[in-house]
Structures are given as structure tokens and as C-alpha cells.
N, C-alpha and C positions, 0 to 999 in steps of 0.2 A: 640036279640041285645040290649044292653043298649043304651039309648038315652037321650039327654037333650033338653029342650025347649029353643030355641034361643030368644023367645019373652019375657021371664021373666027377671026381673031385677036380675042380677047376681053379686056376690061379685068379688072383684079383688084378686090378690095373696096376697095383704097386709092384707086382711080380714080373711085369712084362715091359718091353721098350715102349715108349710113348709115341713112336712114329715108325715108318718103314725104313728109316735111316737114309732116305734118298734126299740129298740137299736140293734146295730150290736153286735154279740157275738163271732165273730172270725175275724182275720185279712184278711182272703181271701175275705170276703164280701166287703172289701174296696180295697185291693190290686189288685184284678183281674179287677174290673171296671176301676180303675185308669190306669192300663196298657193298656186296650183296648182303652180308650179315648186318651192316649198319642200316641198310634200308629196312630189313626185317625188324630190327630193333625198334625202329620208329613205327612201322606198320603194325606190328604185333606187340606193342609195348604192354598191353593189358593181358597178354596171354603168357602162360608158363608151360605150355604143352608142346614145346618144340625145342630142338637143339640143332645148332649149325656148327659143324666141326670144320676147322681149317688145319690142313696138314697134320691131322690127328690119326694115330694108328687105329684101323678098323679090324678087330679080331673076330673071326667066326669059328676058329678052332685053336685051342690052346697049344696045339703041337705044330701049328703052322705060323709062319711070319705074318705080320700085319700087312693088310692092304692099306695104302696111304693115298686116298683121294686128295686132290688139292682142296676140295671142299665137299661136304655132304650135308644133307638136311634130313632130319628124322622128326616125324610128327607122332605125338602120343607118348613122348618121354618128357620128363621135367626139364625145363631150361636150367633151373637151379635145383639141385637135389636137396632132400630133406636135411642131409648132413651139412649143407652149405659149402661143401668142398667141390672145387672145380674138377672136371674130368681130366685125367692124364691120358686116357685113351678111351676107345669105345668098344666095350666087350659085349658081344651079342648075347652071351649067356646071362649077363647081368641086366642088360637093358631090355631084352625081350622084344625089341622092335628093330627090324631091318630098315636102314635108311631108305627113304622113298626116292631120293635123288642124289646123284653124284656128279661131280665136275672134275674134268681134267683140262688143264691149260697146257697146250703143247709147247715144248721148249726147243732150244736149238738142237739138243741131242734128243732124237726120237726115243720115246719111252714106252712104246707099245700101246698107245692110246686107242688105236684102231684095231688091235688084235688081242694081245695078251690081257691088257687091262679090261678091254671091253668084254672079253670072255669071262674074266673073273666076276665082273658086276652082273653079267647075264646069269652065270651059274649061281651067284648068291641070291638073285631075285630082286635086285635093285630096280624099281619100276621105271625110273627115268635116268638116262645117262646123257650128259651134255659134254661135248668136246669143243673147246674154243681154241682156234688155231689161226690167229690173225697174221702171223709172220711166215709160217712155213707150210701153208696149205697147198701151194703149188708143188712143193717138194713131195708132200705126202699124197698128192692127188686126191684131195678132199676139199670140201668147202670150209671157209673160215669158221663157220658156226653150224654145228650139227647137233640135233637132239634126237635121241632114240627112246622108244617106248617098248617095254617088255610085253610082247604079245604071243601067247601060246609058247612061252619059254624061250622066245628068240627076240632080239632087238630089231625093231622096225623103224626106219628113218622117218621122222616127221618133217613136214614141209612148212615153210612160211617163217615169218618173223612178225610178231612174237608167237611162240608156241604155248598154247594154253594147256595146263596140266590139271584137269578137273579134280583128280584125287588129292592133289596138294592144295588146290585153290589159288594157284599162282600161274602166271605166264612168265616165260623168260625169252629175252631177245637182245639184240644188239642195237645200240643207238649212240650217236655222237654226244658227248657231254664232257663236263669238267669235274675231275676228282683229284683232290690234293694239288690243285693248281695245274693239272695235266689235262689238256683238251685232246681227246681222241675218241675212238669207239670203245665203249665199255659194255659189259653185260648189265642188264637191269631186269627188275621184276615188273610185271604188267598185270592189269586186271583182265577180266574176261572180254572186255570190249577193246582191248589193245591199248589202253591208256597206261603210260608209264607211271609207276609209283615214284614219288619224290625221293631223291637222295638227301643226305644231311645237308649238303651244300645248297640244294634247292630250298629246303626248309628254312635254312638260315637266310638265304637271299629273299625268300618270300616274307619272312618276319621283318627283315630290314626294310623292304619296300613298304610294308604296312606301317612301320614306325615312321618312315620318311613321309608317307602320305598323311598320317595323322598329324605330324608336325607341320606339314604344309597347310593342312586344313585349319589348324590352330592359328597359324600366322595370318591366314586370310581372314579368319573371324576377328582376330585382334585388329587387323587393319581396317575392317569394316566398322568396328566399334569406334576406332579412332577417327575415321572420316565422319561418322555420325556425330561424334562429340564436337568436332571442329565446325560442322555445318550448323549445329545448334548454337554454338558460341557466336558464329558469324551472324545468325539470325537475331540473337539477343542484342548484339552490338548495334545492328541496324535499327532495331526498335528504340533503343536508347537515343540514337542519333536523331530520331524524329520526335523525341519527347515522350515516348511511351515507356512506362516502367513495366518491364516484364513480370515483376513480382505482383503487380496489380491485376494482371490478366487472369 
């Protein structure tokens, strides 16, 4: 297990690079984490005890370079710090909480997601590690979607879709959907029963459908009132034609 010495004088986030300096080489490495964070922002809008980092340097030792997950989730740290300043990086000696989940999206150039990076997260004690490899899984001889849980110091592959992570209170899985106008398989969060949590596009579409339904119901009600008014007018006219004054009834 990798450790740091809390007694030594340690740098702040302003003293260290804010990432691992590894450039993203495909859109998925950015789009998938953005989608996952957006879903959590809706789901946990009332909570401030979580932080979701995207391509942010994760430091466990001030003398070692940062590890740069494509995304990671930490519970038990403030989403927005008391200072109001956003994080430049994630320093373990300042945060005091190891991320419980890390994500790597495999790119065209293999980045050690199944060996070096996995070993790093395992040594750090990251509880869950997800590898998403939709395009190069045959090359790497793995499945497109894999989730590992730290058990007795070693990662053990979890099976199924979605994978429920009780310590986090979320499941993660793959499902076809539309994000930023792109329809394909995406990673999503799920509840314990395997129901997918809505993405922002889903929430917008649901609200639009509700508004359209309400407008339709209003039009129907107005039409019914108009038909009733016309029927009443026709009845009054018939009464007048046979010599009956409706006002005297």
C-alpha cells in the first residue's frame, strides 16, 4: 500500500502540476466523464459531500508525479470547499480521503490500463476501478466494460451490467443513449435495482414531454368548453324559435 508521511512539509496544489501531462487523444475520454458528472450533479444536487474529478492530477506523494485518471469519485470531501476556490489537483494529504472509484477510458495508444495503471490504483487502495474500452478491447484481449473491486489488497473482476457498488451507493454500466446529439453506448449510473439514473438530456426531454402534455390537456379543456358553449347557444336559439324566452325559464 502506498503511503505518505503526514509530518513532512508538503506542497500545496499551487506548487504542483494540475494533471499528469498526458494529453487526451479521443473525445470519449472527455465526453464520458462529463456525462457521468452531469448525472451526479442532478442526482446529488442537494449533497455537498462528494467530488468528481476529470483529468485532474491525483497526488499521493509530493515527490512522485501525479496519477491522472480520466475520472475519479471521492465521497466524504466537500464538493465546493469553504474557500470557494475550485481544485487545481487532488492532494491526498490535504483531502484526507482516497477516491473510492477511478475510471480509465482506453485510447488508440495503449496506456497501461490493465497493468501499470491498475497496479497504481490497487496499491493506492482505490476501492473500485472501471475500464471502458469500446474500440480496442479485441486488441487488448479484454471486454469493452470491466469493473474491479479491491478485495484483500487485490482487484477482483466483477461480472454483470450494471455493477452495484454498495459502498458508493451507485451502480455503473453501459447502455445505448444519446449525449450531446451522439447516439451510441455510454456509461451511466444505476440504482440498486438496475434502473438507470436520468442524464440531463433525459431530464430535459421529460420536462418537455410534461409541458407538451399539459399544453395538450389545456387545449382539450378549452375545446370542451367551447363545444359546451356552442351547444348551449344552439339550445337557446331553438327555444326562441318555438316562442320560449330562455330568460323566463
